[in-house]
Every structure is written in structure tokens, then in C-alpha cells.
NUVEX-445939 format. One record per residue: residue in three letters; x, y, z of N, C-alpha, C in turn. Coordinates in steps of 0.2 Angstrom, whole numbers, padded with zeros to 4 digits, always signed. Layout:
<nodes>
ALAXYZXYZXYZ
...
</nodes>
This chain:
<nodes>
MET+1253-0960-0087+1246-0962-0090+1241-0962-0084
ASN+1235-0958-0085+1230-0959-0080+1224-0963-0082
VAL+1219-0963-0078+1214-0968-0079+1209-0966-0086
VAL+1209-0960-0087+1205-0958-0092+1209-0960-0099
GLU+1215-0958-0099+1219-0961-0105+1219-0968-0105
ALA+1220-0971-0100+1219-0979-0100+1212-0982-0103
THR+1207-0978-0101+1200-0980-0103+1199-0979-0110
VAL+1202-0973-0113+1202-0972-0121+1206-0978-0125
LEU+1212-0979-0122+1216-0984-0125+1213-0991-0125
GLY+1210-0993-0119+1206-0999-0119+1201-0999-0124
ILE+1197-0994-0125+1192-0994-0131+1194-0995-0137
VAL+1200-0991-0139+1203-0992-0145+1206-0998-0146
GLN+1208-1002-0141+1211-1009-0142+1206-1014-0143
GLY+1200-1013-0139+1194-1017-0140+1191-1017-0147
LEU+1191-1010-0149+1188-1009-0156+1193-1012-0162
THR+1199-1011-0161+1203-1012-0166+1207-1019-0166
GLU+1207-1023-0162+1210-1029-0161+1207-1034-0166
PHE+1200-1034-0166+1197-1039-0171+1194-1036-0177
LEU+1193-1029-0178+1192-1026-0184+1199-1026-0188
PRO+1198-1027-0195+1205-1027-0199+1208-1020-0200
ILE+1209-1017-0195+1211-1010-0196+1218-1009-0191
SER+1221-1013-0189+1227-1014-0185+1226-1010-0178
SER+1227-1014-0173+1227-1011-0166+1233-1008-0165
SER+1238-1011-0168+1245-1008-0166+1246-1001-0169
GLY+1243-1000-0175+1244-0993-0178+1239-0988-0174
HIS+1234-0991-0172+1230-0985-0169+1233-0984-0162
MET+1235-0989-0159+1238-0988-0152+1244-0984-0152
LEU+1248-0983-0158+1253-0978-0159+1250-0972-0160
PHE+1245-0971-0165+1243-0965-0168+1239-0961-0163
VAL+1234-0964-0160+1229-0960-0156+1233-0957-0150
PRO+1237-0959-0146+1241-0955-0141+1244-0950-0145
LYS+1247-0951-0150+1251-0945-0153+1247-0940-0155
PHE+1240-0942-0158+1235-0937-0161+1233-0933-0154
LEU+1232-0936-0149+1229-0933-0143+1234-0929-0138
GLY+1241-0930-0141+1246-0927-0137+1248-0931-0130
TRP+1247-0937-0131+1249-0941-0125+1255-0945-0126
GLU+1259-0947-0122+1264-0951-0122+1263-0958-0125
ASP+1268-0961-0129+1267-0968-0132+1267-0972-0126
PRO+1261-0976-0126+1261-0981-0120+1266-0987-0120
GLY+1269-0988-0126+1273-0993-0126+1271-0999-0129
ALA+1276-1004-0132+1274-1010-0134+1272-1015-0129
ALA+1275-1014-0123+1273-1019-0117+1266-1017-0115
PHE+1263-1011-0115+1257-1010-0113+1252-1013-0118
SER+1253-1011-0124+1249-1013-0130+1249-1021-0129
ALA+1254-1024-0128+1253-1032-0128+1250-1034-0122
VAL+1251-1031-0116+1247-1033-0110+1240-1032-0110
ILE+1237-1027-0113+1230-1026-0113+1226-1030-0118
GLN+1231-1033-0123+1228-1038-0127+1225-1044-0124
ILE+1228-1045-0117+1224-1051-0113+1217-1049-0112
GLY+1215-1043-0112+1207-1042-0111+1204-1043-0118
THR+1206-1042-0123+1203-1044-0130+1203-1051-0130
MET+1209-1054-0128+1209-1062-0129+1204-1065-0124
ALA+1204-1062-0118+1199-1065-0114+1191-1065-0117
ALA+1191-1060-0121+1184-1059-0124+1183-1064-0130
VAL+1188-1065-0134+1188-1071-0139+1187-1078-0136
ILE+1190-1079-0131+1191-1086-0127+1183-1086-0124
ILE+1181-1082-0121+1174-1082-0118+1168-1083-0124
TYR+1170-1079-0130+1164-1079-0135+1164-1086-0138
PHE+1170-1089-0139+1172-1095-0142+1173-1101-0138
TRP+1171-1101-0132+1173-1106-0127+1171-1112-0129
ARG+1165-1113-0131+1163-1120-0133+1167-1122-0139
ASP+1168-1119-0144+1172-1121-0149+1179-1123-0147
LEU+1182-1119-0143+1189-1119-0140+1189-1126-0136
ALA+1185-1127-0132+1184-1132-0127+1184-1139-0131
ARG+1180-1138-0136+1179-1145-0140+1184-1147-0144
ILE+1188-1141-0147+1193-1142-0151+1199-1145-0146
LEU+1200-1142-0141+1206-1144-0136+1204-1151-0134
ALA+1198-1153-0132+1196-1160-0130+1198-1165-0134
THR+1195-1164-0141+1196-1168-0146+1203-1169-0148
TRP+1207-1164-0149+1213-1164-0151+1217-1168-0146
THR+1216-1167-0139+1221-1170-0134+1219-1178-0134
ARG+1212-1179-0135+1211-1187-0135+1213-1190-0141
SER+1214-1186-0147+1216-1189-0153+1223-1192-0153
LEU+1227-1189-0147+1235-1191-0147+1235-1198-0145
TRP+1230-1201-0142+1231-1208-0140+1225-1212-0143
THR+1220-1209-0146+1215-1212-0150+1215-1211-0157
PRO+1218-1216-0161+1219-1214-0168+1212-1212-0172
ARG+1207-1216-0171+1201-1214-0174+1198-1207-0174
LEU+1201-1204-0169+1199-1196-0169+1203-1191-0173
ARG+1209-1194-0176+1214-1190-0179+1211-1186-0185
THR+1206-1189-0188+1203-1187-0194+1196-1182-0192
HIS+1196-1182-0186+1189-1178-0184+1192-1170-0185
GLN+1187-1167-0187+1188-1159-0188+1190-1155-0183
ASP+1188-1157-0177+1191-1153-0171+1198-1155-0169
ALA+1199-1161-0170+1206-1163-0169+1211-1160-0174
ARG+1209-1160-0181+1213-1157-0186+1213-1149-0185
MET+1208-1146-0182+1208-1139-0181+1213-1137-0175
GLY+1213-1142-0170+1219-1141-0166+1225-1141-0168
TRP+1227-1145-0173+1234-1145-0176+1235-1139-0180
TYR+1229-1137-0184+1230-1131-0188+1231-1124-0184
ILE+1228-1124-0178+1229-1118-0174+1236-1118-0171
GLY+1238-1124-0169+1245-1124-0166+1251-1123-0171
LEU+1250-1126-0177+1255-1126-0182+1255-1118-0185
GLY+1249-1116-0185+1248-1109-0189+1251-1104-0184
THR+1252-1105-0178+1255-1100-0173+1262-1100-0174
ILE+1265-1106-0176+1273-1105-0177+1276-1100-0180
PRO+1273-1098-0187+1277-1093-0191+1278-1086-0187
ILE+1272-1084-0183+1272-1078-0180+1276-1078-0174
GLY+1276-1084-0170+1281-1084-0165+1288-1084-0166
VAL+1290-1088-0171+1297-1088-0174+1299-1081-0176
CYS+1295-1078-0179+1297-1071-0182+1296-1066-0176
GLY+1292-1066-0172+1291-1062-0166+1298-1062-0162
LEU+1300-1069-0160+1306-1069-0156+1312-1066-0161
ALA+1312-1068-0167+1318-1066-0171+1319-1059-0172
PHE+1314-1055-0173+1313-1048-0173+1310-1044-0167
LYS+1311-1047-0162+1309-1044-0156+1311-1036-0154
ASP+1317-1035-0155+1320-1029-0154+1318-1024-0159
PHE+1317-1026-0165+1315-1021-0170+1307-1019-0169
ILE+1304-1024-0167+1296-1024-0166+1295-1019-0160
GLU+1299-1019-0155+1298-1016-0149+1301-1008-0149
GLY+1306-1008-0154+1309-1002-0155+1308-0998-0161
PRO+1312-0999-0166+1312-0994-0173+1305-0995-0177
SER+1302-1000-0176+1296-1001-0180+1290-0997-0177
ARG+1291-0994-0172+1285-0990-0168+1286-0983-0171
ASN+1285-0983-0178+1286-0977-0182+1280-0976-0185
LEU+1278-0970-0185+1271-0968-0189+1272-0968-0196
TRP+1277-0967-0199+1279-0968-0206+1278-0975-0208
ILE+1281-0980-0204+1279-0987-0206+1272-0989-0205
ASN+1269-0986-0200+1262-0988-0198+1258-0986-0203
ALA+1258-0980-0205+1253-0977-0210+1255-0981-0218
THR+1260-0982-0219+1262-0985-0225+1259-0993-0225
SER+1260-0995-0220+1257-1002-0219+1249-1003-0219
LEU+1247-0998-0215+1239-0996-0216+1237-0997-0223
ILE+1240-0993-0227+1237-0992-0234+1239-0998-0238
LEU+1245-1001-0238+1247-1006-0242+1243-1013-0241
MET+1243-1015-0234+1239-1020-0232+1231-1019-0233
GLY+1229-1013-0233+1222-1012-0235+1221-1013-0242
LEU+1225-1012-0247+1224-1013-0253+1225-1020-0255
LEU+1229-1023-0251+1230-1031-0252+1223-1034-0250
LEU+1220-1032-0245+1213-1034-0243+1208-1033-0248
MET+1209-1027-0251+1204-1026-0256+1205-1031-0262
VAL+1211-1033-0264+1212-1037-0270+1209-1044-0267
ALA+1210-1046-0261+1208-1053-0259+1200-1052-0259
GLU+1197-1047-0257+1190-1046-0256+1187-1047-0264
TRP+1190-1044-0269+1188-1045-0276+1190-1052-0279
ALA+1195-1054-0277+1198-1061-0281+1196-1067-0278
GLY+1194-1067-0271+1192-1073-0267+1186-1076-0270
ALA+1185-1083-0270+1179-1086-0272+1173-1085-0267
ARG+1175-1085-0260+1170-1085-0255+1165-1090-0255
LYS+1168-1096-0256+1164-1102-0256+1165-1107-0250
ARG+1171-1107-0248+1174-1112-0242+1172-1110-0236
GLU+1170-1115-0231+1169-1114-0225+1174-1116-0220
VAL+1173-1115-0213+1179-1117-0209+1180-1124-0209
GLY+1174-1128-0210+1175-1135-0211+1179-1138-0217
ASP+1181-1133-0221+1184-1135-0228+1192-1134-0226
LEU+1194-1131-0220+1201-1130-0219+1205-1136-0218
ASN+1212-1136-0222+1216-1141-0222+1223-1139-0220
LEU+1227-1143-0219+1234-1142-0216+1237-1136-0221
ARG+1237-1137-0227+1240-1132-0231+1237-1125-0231
ASP+1231-1125-0230+1227-1118-0228+1229-1115-0222
GLY+1229-1119-0217+1232-1117-0210+1238-1115-0209
LEU+1243-1118-0213+1250-1115-0213+1250-1108-0217
ILE+1247-1108-0223+1247-1102-0227+1244-1096-0223
ILE+1238-1097-0220+1235-1091-0216+1239-1090-0209
GLY+1243-1095-0207+1248-1094-0202+1254-1089-0204
ALA+1256-1091-0210+1261-1086-0212+1258-1079-0214
PHE+1252-1078-0215+1249-1072-0216+1249-1068-0209
GLN+1247-1072-0205+1247-1069-0198+1253-1066-0196
ALA+1259-1069-0198+1266-1066-0196+1267-1059-0199
LEU+1263-1057-0204+1263-1051-0207+1261-1045-0202
ALA+1257-1048-0197+1255-1043-0192+1260-1040-0188
LEU+1266-1044-0188+1271-1040-0184+1274-1034-0186
ILE+1272-1032-0193+1273-1026-0196+1268-1021-0193
PRO+1270-1016-0189+1265-1011-0186+1260-1008-0191
GLY+1254-1009-0190+1249-1005-0195+1246-1010-0200
SER+1249-1017-0199+1247-1022-0204+1240-1025-0202
SER+1239-1026-0195+1233-1029-0192+1233-1037-0192
ARG+1233-1040-0187+1233-1047-0186+1227-1050-0190
SER+1222-1047-0187+1215-1050-0190+1214-1048-0198
GLY+1217-1043-0200+1217-1041-0207+1221-1045-0211
SER+1227-1047-0208+1232-1052-0212+1229-1058-0213
THR+1226-1061-0207+1224-1068-0208+1217-1068-0212
MET+1213-1063-0211+1207-1063-0215+1209-1063-0223
THR+1214-1058-0224+1216-1057-0231+1219-1064-0234
GLY+1223-1068-0230+1225-1075-0232+1219-1079-0234
ALA+1214-1080-0229+1209-1084-0229+1204-1082-0236
LEU+1204-1076-0237+1199-1074-0243+1203-1076-0250
PHE+1209-1075-0250+1213-1077-0256+1213-1085-0257
LEU+1211-1088-0251+1211-1096-0252+1203-1098-0253
GLY+1199-1093-0254+1192-1095-0256+1187-1095-0250
TYR+1189-1093-0244+1184-1094-0239+1179-1088-0239
THR+1174-1090-0236+1169-1084-0235+1171-1079-0230
ARG+1169-1073-0230+1171-1068-0225+1170-1070-0218
GLU+1163-1073-0217+1162-1075-0210+1167-1080-0208
ALA+1169-1085-0212+1173-1090-0211+1180-1088-0209
ALA+1182-1083-0213+1189-1080-0213+1189-1077-0206
ALA+1184-1073-0204+1184-1070-0197+1184-1075-0192
ARG+1180-1080-0192+1180-1085-0187+1186-1088-0186
TYR+1189-1090-0191+1196-1094-0190+1201-1090-0188
SER+1200-1083-0190+1205-1078-0188+1205-1077-0180
PHE+1199-1077-0177+1198-1076-0171+1201-1082-0166
LEU+1200-1088-0169+1202-1094-0166+1210-1095-0166
LEU+1213-1093-0172+1220-1093-0173+1223-1087-0169
SER+1220-1083-0166+1223-1076-0163+1224-1079-0156
VAL+1221-1084-0154+1221-1085-0146+1228-1087-0144
PRO+1231-1092-0146+1238-1093-0144+1243-1088-0145
ALA+1243-1085-0151+1247-1080-0153+1248-1073-0148
VAL+1242-1071-0147+1241-1065-0143+1242-1067-0135
VAL+1239-1072-0133+1240-1074-0126+1248-1075-0125
LEU+1251-1078-0129+1258-1079-0128+1262-1072-0129
SER+1260-1068-0133+1263-1062-0134+1262-1057-0127
GLY+1256-1058-0125+1255-1054-0119+1258-1057-0113
ALA+1259-1063-0113+1262-1067-0107+1270-1065-0107
PHE+1273-1065-0113+1280-1063-0114+1281-1055-0112
GLU+1277-1051-0113+1277-1045-0112+1276-1043-0104
MET+1273-1048-0101+1271-1047-0094+1278-1045-0090
ARG+1283-1047-0093+1290-1046-0089+1291-1039-0088
HIS+1288-1035-0093+1290-1028-0091+1283-1024-0088
ALA+1278-1028-0086+1272-1025-0084+1272-1022-0078
PHE+1274-1025-0073+1274-1023-0066+1280-1023-0062
GLY+1286-1025-0065+1292-1025-0062+1296-1018-0062
GLY+1294-1014-0067+1298-1008-0068+1295-1004-0073
GLY+1289-1006-0076+1288-1002-0082+1281-0999-0081
LEU+1275-1004-0082+1268-1001-0082+1265-0999-0076
PRO+1261-0994-0076+1257-0992-0070+1251-0998-0070
VAL+1251-1000-0063+1246-1005-0062+1239-1004-0063
VAL+1237-0999-0060+1229-0997-0061+1227-0996-0068
PRO+1230-0991-0071+1229-0989-0078+1229-0995-0083
THR+1234-1000-0082+1234-1006-0086+1228-1010-0085
LEU+1226-1011-0078+1221-1015-0077+1214-1013-0080
VAL+1214-1006-0079+1208-1003-0081+1207-1003-0089
ALA+1213-1002-0093+1213-1003-0100+1211-1010-0102
THR+1214-1015-0098+1213-1021-0100+1206-1024-0099
ALA+1203-1022-0094+1195-1023-0093+1191-1020-0098
VAL+1193-1014-0100+1188-1010-0105+1189-1013-0112
SER+1195-1015-0113+1197-1019-0120+1193-1025-0120
PHE+1192-1029-0114+1188-1035-0114+1181-1034-0116
VAL+1178-1029-0113+1171-1027-0114+1169-1025-0121
VAL+1174-1020-0124+1173-1018-0130+1174-1024-0136
GLY+1180-1027-0134+1181-1033-0139+1176-1038-0140
TYR+1173-1040-0134+1167-1045-0135+1161-1043-0139
ALA+1160-1036-0138+1155-1033-0142+1156-1033-0149
CYS+1163-1031-0151+1165-1030-0157+1165-1037-0161
ILE+1167-1043-0158+1167-1049-0161+1159-1051-0163
ALA+1155-1050-0159+1148-1051-0161+1145-1047-0166
TRP+1147-1041-0166+1145-1036-0171+1149-1039-0178
LEU+1155-1040-0178+1159-1041-0185+1156-1047-0188
LEU+1155-1053-0184+1153-1059-0187+1146-1058-0191
LYS+1141-1054-0187+1135-1053-0191+1135-1048-0197
TYR+1140-1043-0196+1141-1038-0201+1144-1041-0208
LEU+1149-1047-0207+1152-1050-0213+1147-1055-0216
ALA+1142-1057-0213+1137-1062-0216+1133-1059-0221
ARG+1133-1052-0222+1130-1049-0227+1133-1043-0230
HIS+1139-1041-0228+1142-1035-0231+1150-1037-0232
SER+1153-1033-0237+1160-1034-0239+1165-1031-0234
MET+1171-1032-0236+1177-1029-0231+1178-1022-0234
MET+1175-1020-0238+1177-1014-0242+1177-1008-0237
ILE+1172-1007-0233+1172-1002-0228+1179-1001-0224
PHE+1182-1007-0223+1188-1007-0219+1194-1005-0223
VAL+1193-1007-0230+1198-1005-0234+1198-0997-0235
TYR+1192-0994-0236+1192-0987-0236+1195-0983-0230
TYR+1193-0986-0224+1195-0983-0218+1203-0983-0218
ARG+1206-0990-0219+1213-0990-0219+1217-0985-0223
VAL+1215-0985-0230+1218-0980-0234+1218-0973-0232
ALA+1211-0971-0230+1210-0964-0228+1214-0962-0222
LEU+1214-0967-0217+1218-0965-0210+1225-0965-0212
GLY+1228-0970-0216+1235-0970-0218+1237-0963-0222
GLY+1233-0961-0226+1233-0955-0230+1234-0949-0225
ILE+1229-0948-0221+1229-0943-0215+1235-0943-0211
ILE+1238-0949-0209+1244-0949-0205+1250-0947-0209
LEU+1250-0949-0215+1256-0947-0219+1256-0939-0221
GLY+1250-0937-0221+1248-0930-0222+1251-0926-0216
LEU+1249-0928-0210+1251-0925-0204+1258-0925-0203
LEU+1261-0931-0204+1269-0931-0204+1272-0927-0208
ALA+1270-0926-0215+1273-0923-0219+1273-0915-0217
ALA+1267-0913-0214+1266-0906-0212+1270-0904-0206
GLY+1272-0910-0202+1275-0908-0196+1272-0908-0190
ALA+1265-0909-0191+1260-0909-0186+1260-0914-0180
ILE+1263-0919-0182+1264-0925-0178+1271-0927-0178
SER+1275-0931-0174+1281-0934-0175+1280-0941-0176
ALA+1285-0944-0180+1285-0951-0182+1286-0955-0176
THR+1290-0954-0171+1292-0958-0166+1290-0955-0159
</nodes>
């Protein structure tokens, strides 16, 4: 991998990590389409640190307040009903499903699942599920209405992101929309919930990064680019969802999934 390829993949990661269109699917398809080698699951996981840095910096006030209040609530009972203390529990407990499933199916996720047939099918099916959630959701609840049941349900939806092509943000937003949250609230909580899951994923994959696997300079370039693009993407998406529906992402997912399936069927690209 050279720096040009790394820059392109950093842009792809930054754009697709927070949009509900699957970063894992794009990180597999784009190199195939351009005739490049598969960068691998470890590379994809490590450069997610860039996009996670973007979400941490964008929401640093919220995250700092949540962490401080949650920590203080451990020995101050009166704070345990505070929204920020409860949010800390929801984010922590909501991360458990994807953590457990990620460890249980690690070998499959890093190996056989990196198949474009799976990615394309998941792009379409999860896109259609997002469409149903968009139509069925009441879109009346805000982040402040979150409770433990909702936090666990959305966390379970986040675990669907382990299926390549599903999209972590798409899965969590779909779950939140089904529970009646507004689009902007669904996106905001999705971003907050992503922090421990993706940081832990990237840290876990760091064992492959510089010991015998990933090229140092291209990986650092891709991570930096994904940070810049990811930060801009967060700001844009929150403004967009305040006035628009998710349907543009549904159309994109279904169209891209159909194109990939067509290319696979024609033998124009290989599945693995």
C-alpha cells in the first residue's frame, strides 16, 4: 500500500464510518473496484481510531460531563438518577453485546466474512430494514428520554454491525428509530455509543499493526485523513438529519449492493 491508496481509504473511512452506509463494506469494495489489494481487517480497525478521535473531539463536552457524573455517582447516591450518570451506564452496558459477539466470532469476522457476496447482501437487507424503521418510527423521543431497556436494545442492534456491510451507525440508528427516537437523537446517541466499541476494536487490532503486518506511514496517513473527514461528516450529518429523512442512504445502500452483486455475477470482480 502506498500513501495515495492510504489517503483514498482514509477518505472512504471518514465518510462511511458515521453515515449509515457501512464503512466495512466500502473498505472491502473500493480496493477491489480500483484493483488494489484488500487492506485487511486490522488496517480497517486501526484507522477507525482516526474517526473515533473525531467523535471524541466533537462531543468532548458531552463525554467529559457523562464520564464525570457517572464516576461521581458511584459514591454519591443522589447523582444516580441524573441523566448523565444514567447515560454512562447505557453506553457501557450497550457496548457489551458487540464486545461479546466480536470476541466470539473474531475468526469469522477477520476471515470468511470479508466476502463481497455477504457485504452486498447485507448492504441491501440492512438498508431495507432502515427504510422500515424510517417509516414506522414515531420520531418523537429525544436523547433525554433514553432508558435502560432502550440502551440495551440499541446496543443489541449495534452488534449487527459485526456483519460486514451492515454499518454500525446504520444498525444503531435503525434500532433507535424503531424505538421512536428522532433522527437527530438516533444519530447523536449512535455517535456516543460508538466510542467504547470502536476504540476497543482498534486497540485490540493494534497487535497486528506494527509488529508484522501494517505499513506504518500509510496507516498513519489514512488514520489522520479519516479524522479530518470524519469530523466534517459528523457536523454535516447532524444538520442534515434535523430536516431530512434517512431515505437517501437507503437508496444508496440498495443501489450499491445491487451494483456489487451484478459485478460479482458477471465475474468483473472477485468476492474475496
